[in-house]
C-alpha positions as CSV (number, residue, x, y, z in Angstrom):
1,X,-13.3,-24.7,-23.4
2,X,-10.2,-25.8,-21.5
3,X,-10.4,-26.7,-17.9
4,X,-8.8,-24.7,-15.0
5,X,-5.4,-26.4,-15.5
6,X,-5.1,-25.3,-19.1
7,X,-1.7,-23.7,-19.8
8,X,-3.3,-21.5,-22.6
9,X,-3.3,-18.4,-20.2
10,X,-1.1,-18.3,-17.2
11,X,-0.5,-15.5,-14.7
12,X,2.0,-14.5,-12.0
13,X,2.0,-11.6,-9.6
14,X,5.4,-10.0,-9.3
15,X,4.4,-7.7,-6.5
16,X,1.1,-7.3,-4.6
17,X,0.2,-10.7,-3.4
18,X,0.8,-9.7,0.2
19,X,1.5,-6.0,-0.2
20,X,-0.5,-2.8,-0.9
21,X,1.1,-0.9,-3.8
22,X,3.8,-1.7,-6.3
23,X,1.3,-3.8,-8.3
24,X,2.7,-5.7,-11.2
25,X,1.1,-8.7,-13.0
26,X,2.5,-10.7,-15.9
27,X,0.2,-12.8,-18.2
28,X,1.5,-15.4,-20.7
29,X,-0.2,-17.2,-23.6
30,X,2.2,-19.4,-25.6
31,X,5.4,-17.4,-26.0
32,X,3.6,-14.0,-25.7
33,X,3.3,-11.9,-22.6
34,X,1.8,-8.7,-21.4
35,X,2.2,-6.7,-18.2
36,X,-0.6,-5.2,-16.1
37,X,0.6,-2.2,-14.0
38,X,4.2,-1.5,-13.1
39,X,4.2,0.3,-9.8
40,X,6.6,1.5,-7.2
41,X,6.2,-0.1,-3.8
42,X,4.7,2.2,-1.2
43,X,7.7,1.2,1.0
44,X,10.2,2.8,-1.4
45,X,12.0,5.9,0.0
46,X,12.4,9.1,-2.1
47,X,15.3,8.6,-4.5
48,X,15.5,4.9,-3.9
49,X,15.8,2.8,-7.1
50,X,13.5,-0.2,-7.3
51,X,14.5,-2.6,-10.0
52,X,12.1,-3.9,-12.6
53,X,10.5,-7.2,-11.8
54,X,12.0,-10.4,-13.2
55,X,9.3,-10.6,-15.9
56,X,10.1,-12.2,-19.3
57,X,11.8,-9.6,-21.5
58,X,12.3,-7.1,-18.5
59,X,14.4,-8.3,-15.6
60,X,14.7,-11.7,-17.1
61,X,15.8,-12.8,-20.5
62,X,13.4,-13.6,-23.4
63,X,11.2,-11.7,-25.8
64,X,9.9,-8.3,-24.6
65,X,6.2,-8.2,-23.6
66,X,3.7,-7.2,-26.3
67,X,2.5,-4.4,-24.2
68,X,2.2,-2.8,-20.7
69,X,-1.2,-1.7,-19.5
70,X,-1.4,1.0,-16.7
71,X,-4.7,1.0,-14.9
72,X,-4.5,4.5,-13.5
73,X,-2.3,7.4,-12.5
74,X,-1.2,6.4,-8.9
75,X,2.5,5.9,-8.6
76,X,2.2,2.5,-7.0
77,X,0.8,1.4,-10.4
78,X,3.1,3.3,-12.9
79,X,6.2,4.2,-10.9
80,X,8.6,1.8,-12.7
81,X,7.5,2.7,-16.2
82,X,10.5,5.2,-16.7
83,X,12.8,2.1,-16.4
84,X,11.1,0.2,-19.3
85,X,13.3,-0.7,-22.2
86,X,12.5,1.4,-25.3
87,X,10.0,0.1,-27.8
88,X,7.5,-1.7,-25.6
89,X,4.0,-0.4,-26.3
90,X,2.2,1.2,-23.3
91,X,-1.5,1.8,-22.8
92,X,-3.2,4.0,-20.3
93,X,-6.3,6.3,-20.1
94,X,-5.8,9.6,-22.0
95,X,-7.1,11.6,-19.1
96,X,-4.8,9.8,-16.6
97,X,-1.8,10.4,-18.9
98,X,-2.6,14.1,-19.3
99,X,-3.0,14.6,-15.6
100,X,0.4,12.9,-15.0
101,X,2.0,15.1,-17.6
102,X,0.5,18.2,-16.0
103,X,1.8,17.0,-12.6
104,X,5.3,16.4,-13.9
105,X,6.4,20.1,-13.5
106,X,5.3,19.9,-9.9
107,X,7.4,16.8,-9.2
108,X,4.5,14.3,-8.8
109,X,4.0,13.1,-12.4
110,X,5.6,11.8,-15.5
111,X,5.2,11.7,-19.3
112,X,4.5,8.0,-19.8
113,X,5.1,8.3,-23.6
114,X,2.1,6.1,-24.2
115,X,1.5,4.2,-27.4
116,X,-2.3,4.2,-27.1
117,X,-5.2,5.1,-24.8
118,X,-7.6,2.9,-22.9
119,X,-11.3,3.7,-23.3
120,X,-14.4,2.1,-21.7
121,X,-15.2,-1.2,-23.4
122,X,-12.8,-0.4,-26.2
123,X,-10.8,-3.7,-26.8
124,X,-7.0,-3.6,-27.4
125,X,-5.7,-6.6,-29.3
126,X,-2.1,-7.6,-29.0
127,X,-1.1,-11.0,-30.4
128,X,-3.2,-13.7,-28.6
129,X,-4.5,-11.2,-26.0
130,X,-7.6,-9.1,-26.1
131,X,-7.7,-6.5,-23.3
132,X,-11.0,-4.7,-22.7
133,X,-11.0,-1.8,-20.2
134,X,-13.9,-1.2,-17.9
135,X,-14.3,2.3,-16.4
136,X,-14.8,1.8,-12.6
137,X,-15.3,4.2,-9.7
138,X,-12.0,5.2,-8.2
139,X,-10.3,8.3,-6.7
140,X,-7.6,8.1,-9.4
141,X,-8.8,10.0,-12.5
142,X,-9.6,8.0,-15.6
143,X,-8.9,4.6,-14.0
144,X,-9.7,1.3,-15.5
145,X,-10.3,-2.4,-14.6
146,X,-9.2,-4.8,-17.3
147,X,-10.7,-8.0,-18.8
148,X,-8.0,-10.0,-20.4
149,X,-8.8,-12.9,-22.8
150,X,-6.4,-15.4,-24.4
151,X,-6.4,-19.1,-25.2
152,X,-10.1,-19.4,-24.3
153,X,-9.6,-18.1,-20.8
154,X,-10.7,-14.8,-19.2
155,X,-9.1,-12.9,-16.3
156,X,-10.7,-9.8,-14.8
157,X,-8.2,-7.5,-13.0
158,X,-9.9,-4.9,-10.9
159,X,-7.0,-2.5,-10.6
160,X,-8.1,-0.1,-7.9
161,X,-11.8,0.5,-7.6
162,X,-14.6,1.4,-5.2
163,X,-18.4,1.8,-5.1
164,X,-18.9,4.9,-3.0
165,X,-17.4,7.7,-5.1
166,X,-18.8,10.3,-7.5
167,X,-18.8,7.6,-10.3
168,X,-20.5,4.9,-8.2
169,X,-22.9,4.4,-11.1
170,X,-20.1,2.8,-13.0
171,X,-19.6,0.2,-10.2
172,X,-23.3,-0.4,-10.2
173,X,-23.3,-0.8,-13.9
174,X,-20.5,-3.4,-13.7
175,X,-22.5,-5.4,-11.1
176,X,-25.6,-5.2,-13.3
177,X,-23.9,-6.2,-16.5
178,X,-20.7,-8.1,-15.7
179,X,-18.6,-9.9,-18.4
180,X,-19.1,-13.6,-18.5
181,X,-17.6,-16.0,-18.0
182,X,-14.7,-14.9,-15.8
183,X,-12.3,-17.7,-14.9
184,X,-10.2,-15.8,-12.5
185,X,-10.8,-12.5,-10.7
186,X,-7.6,-10.8,-9.7
187,X,-9.1,-8.5,-7.0
188,X,-7.7,-5.6,-5.0
189,X,-8.3,-5.9,-1.3
190,X,-6.9,-2.8,0.3
191,X,-9.8,-2.6,2.7
192,X,-9.2,-6.0,4.2
193,X,-6.3,-4.8,6.2
194,X,-8.8,-2.7,8.3
195,X,-11.1,-5.6,8.9
196,X,-8.9,-7.6,11.2
197,X,-8.9,-7.1,15.0
198,X,-5.4,-6.5,16.4
199,X,-3.9,-9.8,17.2
200,X,-6.9,-11.8,16.1
201,X,-7.2,-14.5,13.5
202,X,-8.9,-14.4,10.2
203,X,-12.3,-15.3,11.6
204,X,-12.4,-12.5,14.1
205,X,-13.9,-9.5,12.3
206,X,-15.0,-6.1,13.3
207,X,-18.6,-5.3,12.6
208,X,-18.5,-3.6,9.2
209,X,-19.2,0.1,9.5
210,X,-20.7,2.1,6.6
211,X,-18.1,3.7,4.4
212,X,-18.7,7.4,3.8
213,X,-19.6,8.3,0.2
214,X,-18.4,11.4,-1.6
215,X,-22.0,12.7,-1.2
216,X,-21.6,12.2,2.6
217,X,-18.4,14.1,2.5
218,X,-20.1,16.9,0.6
219,X,-22.6,17.3,3.4
220,X,-20.1,17.0,6.2
221,X,-17.6,19.4,4.7
222,X,-20.3,21.9,4.0
223,X,-21.4,21.7,7.6
224,X,-17.9,22.4,8.8
225,X,-17.7,25.4,6.5
226,X,-21.0,26.8,7.7
227,X,-19.9,26.3,11.3
228,X,-16.6,28.2,10.8
229,X,-16.4,31.9,10.9
230,X,-13.0,32.3,9.3
231,X,-11.0,30.7,6.5
232,X,-11.3,27.0,5.8
233,X,-8.3,25.1,4.3
234,X,-8.9,21.6,2.9
235,X,-5.7,19.6,2.6
236,X,-6.2,17.1,-0.2
237,X,-4.4,15.5,-3.2
238,X,-4.6,17.7,-6.3
239,X,-5.0,14.6,-8.4
240,X,-8.1,13.5,-6.5
241,X,-10.6,15.0,-8.9
242,X,-13.6,13.5,-7.2
243,X,-12.6,15.3,-4.0
244,X,-12.1,18.6,-5.9
245,X,-15.6,18.4,-7.2
246,X,-16.9,17.4,-3.7
247,X,-15.3,20.4,-2.0
248,X,-16.4,22.8,-4.7
249,X,-20.0,21.6,-4.2
250,X,-19.6,21.9,-0.5
251,X,-18.3,25.5,-0.9
252,X,-21.3,26.5,-2.9
253,X,-23.7,25.0,-0.3
254,X,-21.9,27.0,2.4
255,X,-21.9,30.2,0.3
256,X,-18.2,30.2,-0.1
257,X,-15.9,30.5,-3.2
258,X,-13.2,27.9,-4.0
259,X,-9.5,28.8,-4.1
260,X,-7.0,26.3,-5.5
261,X,-3.3,26.3,-5.7
262,X,-1.5,26.4,-9.1
263,X,-0.8,22.7,-9.2
264,X,-4.4,21.9,-8.6
265,X,-5.4,24.4,-11.3
266,X,-3.0,22.7,-13.8
267,X,-4.3,19.2,-13.0
268,X,-8.0,20.3,-13.3
269,X,-7.3,21.8,-16.7
270,X,-5.4,18.7,-17.9
271,X,-8.6,16.6,-17.4
272,X,-10.0,18.3,-20.5
273,X,-13.5,18.0,-19.0
274,X,-15.7,21.1,-18.9
275,X,-17.5,19.7,-15.9
276,X,-14.4,19.9,-13.6
277,X,-14.1,23.2,-11.6
278,X,-11.1,25.2,-12.6
279,X,-10.0,28.9,-12.8
280,X,-11.5,30.4,-15.9
281,X,-14.4,32.5,-17.3
282,X,-16.8,29.5,-17.0
283,X,-16.1,29.2,-13.3
284,X,-16.4,32.6,-11.7
285,X,-16.4,31.2,-8.1
286,X,-13.1,29.4,-8.6
287,X,-9.9,31.4,-7.8
288,X,-6.1,30.7,-7.4
289,X,-3.8,31.5,-4.5
290,X,-0.2,30.5,-5.2
291,X,1.8,29.2,-2.3
292,X,5.3,30.4,-1.8
293,X,6.9,27.1,-2.7
294,X,5.1,27.1,-6.0
295,X,6.0,30.7,-6.7
296,X,9.7,29.8,-6.1
297,X,9.4,26.8,-8.5
298,X,7.9,29.0,-11.2
299,X,10.6,31.6,-10.7
300,X,13.4,29.1,-10.8
301,X,12.1,27.5,-14.0
302,X,11.3,30.7,-15.7
303,X,7.9,29.4,-16.7
304,X,6.0,32.5,-15.8
305,X,3.2,31.7,-18.2
306,X,1.9,29.3,-15.5
307,X,0.9,32.3,-13.4
308,X,0.1,34.6,-16.2
309,X,-2.7,32.4,-17.4
310,X,-4.5,32.6,-14.1
311,X,-3.7,36.3,-13.4
312,X,-7.4,37.4,-13.6
313,X,-8.4,34.7,-11.1
314,X,-5.6,35.1,-8.6
315,X,-6.1,36.1,-4.9
316,X,-3.3,37.4,-2.7
317,X,-2.9,37.3,1.1
318,X,-4.7,40.6,1.7
319,X,-7.7,39.3,-0.3
320,X,-7.7,36.1,1.7
321,X,-7.8,38.2,4.9
322,X,-10.6,40.5,3.8
323,X,-12.7,37.7,2.3
324,X,-11.8,34.8,4.6
325,X,-15.3,34.1,5.8
326,X,-16.4,33.5,2.2
327,X,-13.5,31.3,1.0
328,X,-12.2,27.8,1.2
329,X,-8.7,26.8,0.0
330,X,-8.2,23.4,-1.5
331,X,-5.1,21.4,-2.5
332,X,-1.4,21.5,-1.7
333,X,-1.4,24.1,1.0
334,X,0.1,22.1,3.9
335,X,3.4,24.0,3.6
336,X,1.5,27.3,3.8
337,X,-0.1,26.5,7.1
338,X,2.7,28.1,9.2
339,X,2.5,31.3,7.2
340,X,-1.3,31.4,7.4
341,X,-1.0,31.0,11.2
342,X,1.8,33.7,11.5
343,X,-0.3,36.2,9.6
344,X,-3.4,35.5,11.5
345,X,-5.3,34.3,8.5
346,X,-6.5,31.2,10.3
347,X,-7.9,33.0,13.3
348,X,-11.4,31.7,13.7
349,X,-10.7,29.3,10.9
350,X,-10.3,25.5,10.4
351,X,-8.2,23.0,8.6
352,X,-9.8,20.0,7.0
353,X,-7.7,16.8,6.5
354,X,-9.0,15.0,3.4
355,X,-6.4,12.4,2.8
356,X,-5.3,9.1,4.3
357,X,-4.8,9.5,8.1
358,X,-1.5,7.6,7.9
359,X,0.2,10.7,6.5
360,X,-0.5,12.4,9.8
361,X,1.9,10.0,11.6
362,X,4.8,11.0,9.3
363,X,7.1,13.9,10.4
364,X,5.3,16.5,8.3
365,X,1.9,15.4,9.6
366,X,3.1,15.6,13.2
367,X,4.5,19.1,12.7
368,X,1.2,20.2,11.2
369,X,-0.8,18.9,14.1
370,X,1.5,20.5,16.6
371,X,1.3,23.9,14.8
372,X,-2.5,23.8,14.7
373,X,-2.7,22.7,18.4
374,X,-0.4,25.6,19.4
375,X,-2.6,28.1,17.5
376,X,-5.9,26.5,18.8
377,X,-7.0,25.9,15.2
378,X,-9.1,22.7,14.8
379,X,-8.0,19.9,12.5
380,X,-11.2,18.3,11.2
381,X,-11.1,14.9,9.4
382,X,-13.3,14.5,6.3
383,X,-12.1,11.7,4.1
384,X,-13.2,8.5,2.5
385,X,-11.1,5.7,0.9
386,X,-10.4,5.4,-2.8
387,X,-10.8,1.6,-2.4
388,X,-13.9,-0.6,-2.2
389,X,-15.3,-1.8,1.1
390,X,-15.2,-5.5,1.9
391,X,-19.0,-5.5,1.4
392,X,-18.7,-4.0,-2.1
393,X,-15.9,-6.5,-3.0
394,X,-18.2,-9.3,-1.9
395,X,-20.9,-7.9,-4.2
396,X,-18.4,-7.8,-7.1
397,X,-17.5,-11.4,-6.6
398,X,-21.2,-12.4,-6.6
399,X,-21.8,-10.5,-9.8
400,X,-18.8,-11.7,-11.8
401,X,-19.2,-15.3,-10.5
402,X,-15.6,-16.2,-11.1
403,X,-14.2,-19.7,-10.8
404,X,-11.4,-18.4,-8.5
405,X,-10.6,-15.1,-6.7
406,X,-6.9,-14.2,-6.4
407,X,-5.9,-11.5,-3.9
408,X,-3.7,-8.6,-4.9
409,X,-3.0,-5.1,-3.6
410,X,-3.5,-6.3,-0.1
411,X,-1.5,-7.0,3.0
412,X,-4.2,-9.4,4.3
413,X,-5.0,-12.0,1.7
414,X,-6.0,-14.4,4.4
415,X,-8.8,-12.1,5.3
416,X,-10.6,-12.6,1.9
417,X,-12.1,-15.9,2.8
418,X,-14.2,-14.5,5.6
419,X,-16.0,-12.2,3.2
420,X,-15.7,-14.1,-0.1
421,X,-15.7,-17.8,0.8
422,X,-13.9,-20.8,-0.6
423,X,-13.4,-19.3,-4.1
424,X,-10.3,-17.5,-2.8
425,X,-6.9,-18.9,-3.9
426,X,-4.0,-16.8,-2.6
427,X,-1.0,-16.9,-4.8
428,X,2.6,-16.0,-3.9
429,X,4.6,-13.4,-5.7
430,X,6.7,-14.7,-8.6
431,X,4.8,-18.0,-9.1
432,X,3.0,-18.9,-12.3
433,X,-0.6,-20.2,-12.0
434,X,-3.2,-21.2,-14.6
435,X,-6.2,-19.0,-15.3
């Protein structure tokens, strides 16, 4: 087998070496290339056009890549796909693709027009490349890590993953039965940004604190529900299927029914999994309340079938009022909070924030906090990250035993060494390196 300087498989990060989001990696073997993820930077403003990276056959000249592999359905991993030249094969998990298609009507998704679907341990062969997906634990539905083999070399790309979600068993399974050998581990490090003390150097670390699991959230959210006399509203991403399941289970434990918005109902149905709570005859304790903004979208589009198919499960404002001590709303209800406050539906109630806290510092988040303070309605935080803790990342490195660890999806690559050790080799965006 070739040594570490072999040119038989080379890689370059186009975005993500010192940035969270916008991930894009190009791999080359001989004259053939493939792309792993093609995301929009988190710093992009709505409506801003981000050009394709200067990859071979995309932003630069040369033969088009043999394929593009999208690890999961978060926009910082797929957002530039609509700009791809036609004819380039694209691969993604079927569940992830279906969720994005369902979300397209609501302005948060896309039809990727995929060529094929990723499945756990189902290899995809393109020219000299063999790409084997591994189903990890992540908040993005139907996400994958990717093992890429070419020219006698092997690179494992984590995509986004964690070890504390509802699919934590998949992370444990990867630790127990890792692929071998792995020459390079291209590893996300979102959590490293939280490890550094303000103004301190890489060696100055906070004492690691336990990361709440989805099971922990189930307990804490249920406790909040039991301690609240009125309506509980959980503000969360409709595409966070793990969180939907967590809140449903919390609701049952607190003797409440779950109420979702129309967007969440569409996304849950798009998973195609009978085990995901959704409005329907098999889920008598799941209902739908359609926010005004969604009613307007349906009316303007003329797609009235979207509300017709949930008619039997729909609750209106007067039903929320009469049953508020036995209900919890989940999903895209942030724009509805002012109305719920005006109509007194949150009297004696509570709002749960179950997303990244950073959104609360944006204009909409500040308005939400001010409105709730003015009405004396508590805003309770129950959230856990979709990304692995530094401790879990260290476990992953120990299990995979790579020759090198290359940081990606991180704004603190210099922090890796404190947890991982001398295996870390940070690479700059746009620079080729041998696997």
